[in-house]
N, C-alpha and C positions, 0 to 999 in steps of 0.2 A: 260396226262403225269403225274399225280398223284398216277396210279396204276403203272407205268410204275419206278416211285421212289420210292415206297412201295417196288415195286419185288425187287430194288438195295439193297434198305437196309438189304430186308429179306438175299440174297447171301450173302451181307455180314457181319451179325451174324455170320451166320454156314461158313464165314472163304471160299467162292466157291468161285472163281477164274475168271470160266468157265461161273457162270451164272451171275458175274460181268460182265465180257465182254457182254454177250448177251443180258444183258439189255439197255450197253449202247451202243452199236446197234442199239436197234429198240425207244433210241431216250429221256432215261432216263437221269438225270439233275446230276452226281455227283458232283456238288456245290452245289442240296440245301439241306435247315436245314430239315436235321432226328430228328421233334419232338416224335416219335416215340422210338425212340436210349434208346439200355441197359446204352450211356452212358449218356447219356441227357444233359441238356445245349444246344438245337439247336443244334448239331453238323450236320456238311457232313456226306457225304456215308465216308468221306478220315477220316474225327475225329474216326470215326466207328472205321477201319480198324486199326488204326494206334495203338490206345488203345489197341486191340484186340488182336493185331502182329500179322498181319494175312496180310507179307510184298507180297504173291502174290499178293493182290486183291489192297494193295498201289500200287504194280508197272503197274496192270490192271487203274484203275481207273485215276494214272494220264498219262497211255498213251490213255486214254478217255477226259482228259482235265482237269481233278481236279485240281483246285489251289491249290498248296501246301503251303502257305502261306495264304490262309483264317480266321480268326479268326471265334470265336463258340458267340458265345453269353456274355458269361465272360472272349473274348477276347486267347483264350486260339491255342496257330497252333497245326495242327494237330503230328509236329515235340515234342511239348508240353508235349502232349498225351503219345507218345509212351514214352516219360524221364519217366513222370508217374507213370508208366504202368509195366514199364524195374522190379524192383522190383521181382513182380511174375511172367512176361515172361519168362525174361532170354535169350539163345541164339534169340527168335522169336522178341522180341525187338529193340534185336541189327541188326535185320535183314533191320526190317521195316526205323529204323536210317539210316541205306548206301540206300536202296529208296531212301526218302526224300532227303537226305542231292544229291546224284547225280542226282535229279531229281530239284531241286532247291529251295530244302528247306532254310529258314534263319536263323542258327544255335543261330545268335544273339539279334532275337527277343523273350521278354517276357511276359506273361502272365499280363493284365490287371488288376488283383483283388488284388496280390502278389511281382510283378516285377523282377519272376521266372525268371531264363533263363529254357533252356534243361537243360545247367551244375548242374543252381541247383535242379533238379530234381533229376539228375543220385546221383547228388555226396549223396541229401537225402535218396534214395532207394538203397544206396548201390553197386549202377548199374558202376563197374569199366571201363567194355570192350566198353560200351557206353559213358562213360565222356572220351575214350582215344580219338574215335571218334567226337567226338566235339574240344576235344583241338585239333584234327589235322586241323580240319575245321575253327578253330578264339581259338588262343592261347592265347590270351583276354581275351576269353571267363570264366578264373579261377581268374578276376582281379572286373568282375561284381556284384557289391550291389545289395539284393532287398531289398524288403519297411521295416525289420527289421534290417537293416545295415548290412548281411553277405554276408558275398562269400560263392561262394560251399565249396570253407575249413570251413569254420562257422557251415553249412550248414549241413556235414557230422558228425562234431560232436556233434549239437545242436541236433540231430537225432538220435544220439548215445543212449538216454537217453530211446527213447520210440519203440528201434529195441531190446534195453536190451546188447547190445555192439555197440562196437566204429567204423565206420568203419577205420580203420586202412588201410586198400589196396588203398581207396579212396584215403586220408588222404596222404598218402606215394606218390603216385600219384600224386596231387596235387603239393606238397613237393619239388616232386626231378625232375621233368618235368614240371609241368610249369614256366609261367612267377614270376620272387620272388615278392614276397609280403610283405609288409610290417611287421615287425618280429616284433614290441610289439603289432600288432594287432594279431601273429598268438599265441603266445607268452598267448598273454590275452583267447583264444578261447585253446588253452591248459589244460588252467591250470581247466578254467572251469568245460571240458570233468574231468580232475584229483578228480574236487571234485564232480563232479557227485557219484565219486566211480568209472570212466573205469581208465584201467592201457596205457596211451599214454606214457611213456618211450620213446618206440623205436622211438617217434617221431622229437625227440628235436636235435639228429642225424643228418636225413638227411638237420633239420633247419639248423643251426648250420655249416652242412659241404657247404653248397651255401654259405651262404649269414653270412659278417660278426652283431657283437653283439656288443651293445655298453656297457662298462662297468655298466648300469641304467639296463641294457636290459637281461644283464647274471642274472643280482639278483633276475629277475625273474625264471630262472631256476630254477629243483631244486635240494636243496643237499641232498644226494646223489643220481643222475640218473643213473641207467643202463642207458645200451647201448649203452652209448655216448660217449664210446673209438671209435668207426670206423669212428667218425667224427676226429679224434686228425690229421693223416695226411696230411686233406683237412685243416685244424682249422692252424696246427704249415708253412705249406705252405705258407701262407696269414700274418700269424704275430705271432710273439713269443710271446710276452706278449698277444695273445688273448689266444693264446695255454694256456697260466700259469694258466688264467682263467677257459678257461678247465677241468684243470689237480684237479681243485679244485672243480671241482665238482665230480668226480669222484668217486665211491664207493671207500674206502680202503682200498680193496682187489687189487683192480685195480690200486693206488696210489703205493702202498709197489710194486707192478709188476715194475711198474715204474721204482724207488725206486732201489731196489736190479741190475736193470739191469745198470742202468747210474754207477750204485757202481763196479759195474763187468766189466763196459767198461773202470772204473778208472783204475780199479788193470791191463786191458790187456796192456794196453797203459805204463803204470809205469814200468811193466818189460816187457817191451820188447821194450821201448825206443823208443814209435809210433808217432807219428801227423801226427792222421786222422782229415781231411776234417771235415768240419759242418753240411755239408751233410752227409758224410758216415754216420757222427754218431750219428746223426736225426734217416736215416732208421737205423740203428743196433736197438737202441730206441726204434724201432714203431713200431718191429716185433715183440719185446713181449711183447705186451701193449695190 
């Protein structure tokens, strides 16, 4: 049996799905710990195949009875390995995630050592497509905290320091497509990222467009805040008072454009003795914002 398991491990390391199927057909155990694996941590063949991005091997192992929710000695599941290594593998690891989820992998499971879910790993490695796959399987992953009290959004912004650039696409996805997160926590995370020198100004618009902010929370939005104007229609539809707070955070040039538009509209109404309904007036103003 050990010789067969060694043969299986070699096939997995090489990404040879046909050899994986042959070893399994001869009796190799897809759940046996691979002590000599390049991945380490007493992982199974499925852990190793997932980490290396060998989707065909993953499919073969699952077909042969490998457990998609088996943990290694550090408490990681194959799905966690795929997400953790996704920054290097790209499409290969995305294919692995697809196969694992279809095979019954639990998207909400977390690693014992750090409480990271696969969504945390995907956010930390700036893997947008994998993050979307995971959120489609379980949208509430966006609200899960790891042992550092960080959500996937917090991890995306935290690891920006090590990547040398913010994970703007991942962060925007979490702000635009995932369930709403506590606005105060998001604002604190954005402030920390900005303090590390990253330009995250474009992330404030998707935040304020989807959820109301209190006056105290608006105070945490930088002034001026570039790229905030696109959120004005959504905020105005929600609350005129809150739209006023947003306008106070616009760059001077944007505020001047709004003021000019308001003056032109007022002059037009006086000249032609018009009384436009308020919604029409708002839309005209916003068209030039």
